N, C-alpha and C positions, 0 to 999 in steps of 0.2 A: 427718956426711956421709961420712967415710971408711968407716964401717961399711956404708953402702949400696953403696959401690963394691966392697967385699969380697964382699958378698952377690951382687952382679951377676956378678962374676968366677966365683964358685962355681957359680951357676946356669948360666952360659955353658958351663963345663966339664962340668957334669953333663948338660946338655941340648944335644946337638949338632944344631943346626938345619940345618947346611950340609954334612952328610955328610963331615965332616973337612976341609972346604975352609977353615975359619976363619971369622972374622967378616966379614960383608958390609958394604958401605957403604950399602946400600939396604934400605928397608922394615924398620926396627928390627932390622937385622943378619941378616935372614932371606934376603935376596937379591932378585933381580928376580922380580916376580910374573908368572907365566905362567898365563893362563886357558886351559885346554886344552879344545877342542871336538872330540871324536872322533866321526866318523860311521862306524859299522861297515858292512861289506859287506851290502847289502840283498838277501837271497835272494828269488827269485821266489815270490810267494804269490798264487794266482788269486783268493783271497777279498779281497785288499787292493785298495783304490782305486788307480787308476793315477796319480793326482796327489797321493797321500798324502805328507806331509812325512816325510823319513827321521828315524829316531830318532837322537838325539845324546846322547853321554855328556859331561858337563861336570865338570871337576876344576880345582882351583887348586893349583899347584905353585910352589915358590920355587926358583930356580936361582941359584947363586953366579955372580958375574960372571966369575970365572976358570975356570969349568967348561968342559971341551971339548965340542964338538958331540956326540961319541959318548956322553959321560956324560949330557948333557942329554937326548938321545933315549932312553937307557936309563931315566933317572929318570921321564920323561914316560910311557913305555910301561909301566913298573912301576906308576905311579899309576892307570892305567886297566886294569891287569891283562891286558895284551896283549903281554908280552915276546916271545912266539913270533913276532911280526911282524919282529923284528930279522933273522932269517935271510934274508928276501927283500927287505929294505929297501936300495935302491941308495944312499940318502943315508948310511946307517950304514956300509955296506961301502966307500963312497968311490969306487965305480965301478959300471958297469952289470953286472948279473948276468944269467945265462941266464933267459929268461922275463920276465914283467912285474914292475914295481915294486909292492910290496905297499901302499905309502902315498904319498900326496902331502901335502906340508907347505906351508902358506901362513901368513903372519903379518900382523898389523896392530898397529902401535905406538900406545899410548894418546896421543890428541890429535895424531895425525900425519896428513898428507895422503895418505900412501901406504897404500893398503888392499889386502889380499889379495896381498901380495908373495910370490912363490914362493921357497921355501928349497930350493936345489938343490945347494949345496956349502959348503965351509968358509968361503969368502969371504962368501957370503950370510949365514952365521951370525955372522961377525965384524961385518958391517954391522948386523945385527939388534941385537947387543949394544951397538954404538956408539950406535945410534938410541935404544935403551931408556935407556941411561945418560945421554943428553943431555936427557931429559925431566924435568919436575918430579917426576912419579910414575913410578917404574921399573916400568911395566906393559906387557904385550904379550898379545895374543890369538893363540894358536897353533891353527890348524885342521888336523886330520889326517883324511884321508878314506881309508878302506881300499879298495883296488882288487882286482879279481879277478886271481889269479896263475895 
């Protein structure tokens, strides 16, 4: 039995699942499970149907419960390969920038009555983390919609 514990410690050190945040209490030490639904900016296409459903990019990302909001946003945007949106994100900057916000963030916690709650500031992020950690499964759906800047 002790040999298995040593193997697990070695594999944890060799494989850093939490970007150096340490072991998580959730989802086999990976962190809170974020299902990211990203809707990119839809450019006008005269050949496209007017009522066509927008394309959506879906990714699964694990976020450590101690991670800051800025680190979470960076990790999420890196996963969808859209880090360039950080420059015009009001949420990442922490205040309103000149021009429009590049992204809107909404979330839904697994098995929660609250659906599509706006994520507008650090307090909203802390509430998201609290709600996720209080559920049996630490899962949340995070929807990002790109806006015209």
